[in-house]
N, C-alpha and C positions, 0 to 999 in steps of 0.2 A: 370704908366700901359697903355699904349695907343694901338688902336687897326691900324693899317698899312694896307695899299693896297699897293703888288706890281706888275710889270710886269712881264711876266718871258718867256724866250722862253727857249727852249730845241729840242734837237736831239734827237728824239723818239727813235731812231734805236736798241740800246741797252737797253730798258728801257718797261719792261714789263704795259705800258700806265701810265697813270697819279697817279691813287688812289692807296693808301696805299695797301700793299699784304704783307699777312702773311711771304713769303719766296722769292720772287720777287725783285728786283730794281726797282723804282717805280720813277715820277717826286716828288711825294710829300716825298717819302722816303728818299731819298738824303735830299730835300729842310728842310725835319724837323730837319735831323741829322746835317745842318750847324748851323739852329738854335740856336740847344743843345747850340751850341759851343759858340753863343753870348748872352747866359742866359735866354733864353726859356725854362719856365718850361710846357707848354699847354701840352693837350692829342693830339690835329691833330687839324692842319691847315685849312683852309677852301679855294675851289680852285673853278671858275668860270664855268666851263666845264669838264669831263670827254674824256678824248684822249684814243683810241684799244693801245694796243703794235704793235709799230712802228709809229704810228702817229706824228708829232712833233708839236711845237708851236710855236708863232710870238708875240702873244698876251695873252696868258693863265694868268691870274688877280686871284690872292691868297693872303688871307689874314691872318693875325694870329696879338693877343696882346703878345706885349712886353715891358718888362721896359727897356726903351735905351732913355740915356742925351745925346747922340749928333750931335742928326738932322738926316734927311733922306741921304743928300749927302755921310753922311760918313757910314749910315746901307748899300747904295747901294754898296760902296766900301768895305764893311765888310762882303758883302753878294757875293759880286764877288772874293774876295779873298780867298774864302774858298768850291767855289761851284767848280764843276769837268767842263773842257773844252767843255764838250758839252751840258754847262747848262748858264744861264747868266739873271740878273736882270738892266733893263733899266730904270727904277723908281720904285721910293718908295712914299708914300707919308701919312700923319695921316687923318681916317675918322671914319666917328661918331662909337660908340662902337653896335651900333644894324647894321651895314652895314653888307651885304650878298653878297657877289661876285656871289651866283647863284640865291639867291629870285630876288636880285636887282639889275637883268642885264635886259635892256631893246632887245638886239639886240645880234646876236653871227655871227662873217662872218667867211668862211672857203676857203680857196683854192686849187686845186685842180690840181696839177700839169701833162702833158703825153707828152712823146716822142714819136715820130711814126719811127719806124726804123727796117730793118730786122735783127737786129745784135744787142748787148746788149753794151752801153756805162759805164763801171766801173764809171766812171766819173759822169754820172748820175742817175745811179740806184738809188740810197742810198736816192733821193728825189723825185724821178720823176719814173712813171709806162708806162714800155715800150707797145708799143700796134703795131700794122700790121694785115692789111692794113690801108692806111689813113685815115682820116674821112673826109666827105661832109661836111661842114661848114653849109652850108644852112639848112641841117635835122638839125643839133646841136641845130642851134639857135631856131627851131622851136620845137623841143623838150622843149627846156627850157624854153622857152614861158609858154609855158602851168602848168608851177610849179610857177609861180607869184599869191598870193593871199593867200586865205585862203582855206584851204584842207585839208580833213581826208589822212593823210599820211602812212595808214596801211599795203599799198604794199609796202613799202619803207623801214621800219622800226619797231623796236618793243620798249613800252615806258619803263621809268625809272622805274616803278612799275609797277608791273599787273591790270591791271581793268583802267588804269588813262588815260586820256585823248589821242588822237593821232592823233589832229586837231592841225597845226601850220600854222604859216601865213611868206608867205618869201616875202620877200620884193626886193629880188635881185639875178636872175638868170643867167649867162650871160657867154657865151664862146670867147676866147680870143685865135687866131693862128697867131704864127711868125715862120717861114720856119717852120724845123721839131716838134715844141713845141707848145702844146695845153692848153689853160688855163681854168678853168670851177672856178668861183665864184660864192657860193651864202650864203646869208644871211637872215636868221628869227630870229623870236624873239624866239626861241626854235628848237633842234632837236631831232629827236628822236635816239637810238641806231642803229648806224650803217647805218644810212640815209641817209648822204653824197655819202656814199662807194656804198650805193647801186643804189642812182642816176647816179653816174658817170659811173657803169657799164652798165644801163640799156641803158641812152644815146649813151656811145661808140657803144653799137649792135646796139644803130641806126645810129649814126653816116658812123658807115659801112655797111649798107643795108640790117642787116639782120632782123631787124625789120619796120617797117612806122612810123614816129613821132607820130602820133597818141596814140601809145600805149600809151604813157604815162598819158594821158587824160583819156584813160580808164582805168588805173592802179588806176586812183584815184578817177574815178566814180566808179569805180565796187568794191574796196577795196580789191584786190586781184592784184596776179602779172600774165603776160601773156606772159611774159618774163622768162627762165629761172634761177634758183637760181643761184647768185653768187654774189661775194662786187668785186670791185675793192680794188688793192694793198693799204695795210695801208701805205707805203713808199711817197705817191703819195700825200699825204694829209696834212696841216698844217691850225692850230686854229689860224687865223691872227687875230682877233679883237674881243675883247668884249665892249657893250656899255652901259651907265647908263645914265639915268636922271642928269642932271645936278647939280641937288639939295644932292644927293646921293654917289658919289661917281666921 
């Protein structure tokens, strides 16, 4: 019996998030069903991060204990041969038995995609949030710069457990623009529930001139929102990467 760490990608459009639910199709439930076909007898896999309904992943990390005698390359092939079309495993590795994909993680990186158009594009709306009017890139970059560092993000999300800390350290917050497409990348040691989608929603309001960029700094300082409630659509969000200390995973 060994513990395996896999890198999992999925299109979350038709899934009710990552975590198992009683009567809903999720990334966890799909993966566990496939693992059972390979002889897995565990009760629950472990995952690095929680993704909402409709949110995607390119670098989700999952671990499970499995009695497998055929090597990691064959394990990847066996998993992909059984997974549905919207899920795939890019790699598998043996890790120490006490490795935990969530608690051992050093950082998570998310990417959010937007396209600016007055009319919808059916070929992009599955993976990007349509917005109009266009954005002011300078205002977006000014707003994003306020996020770097260690702050209390109470105004941008809720903690995973009631009463737990809302302080997070953001090491990357950057906007890029190419033609009508806009991409926001953010990396932190951890994220609050709905934090990335709230960050994007607020910055979009800034980029469209509804609020000055300083509202981001004000929300961090005051701990409450000065921007109306709202979240960016889940379709634009992807969990890109989870990193670990070299010795842990």
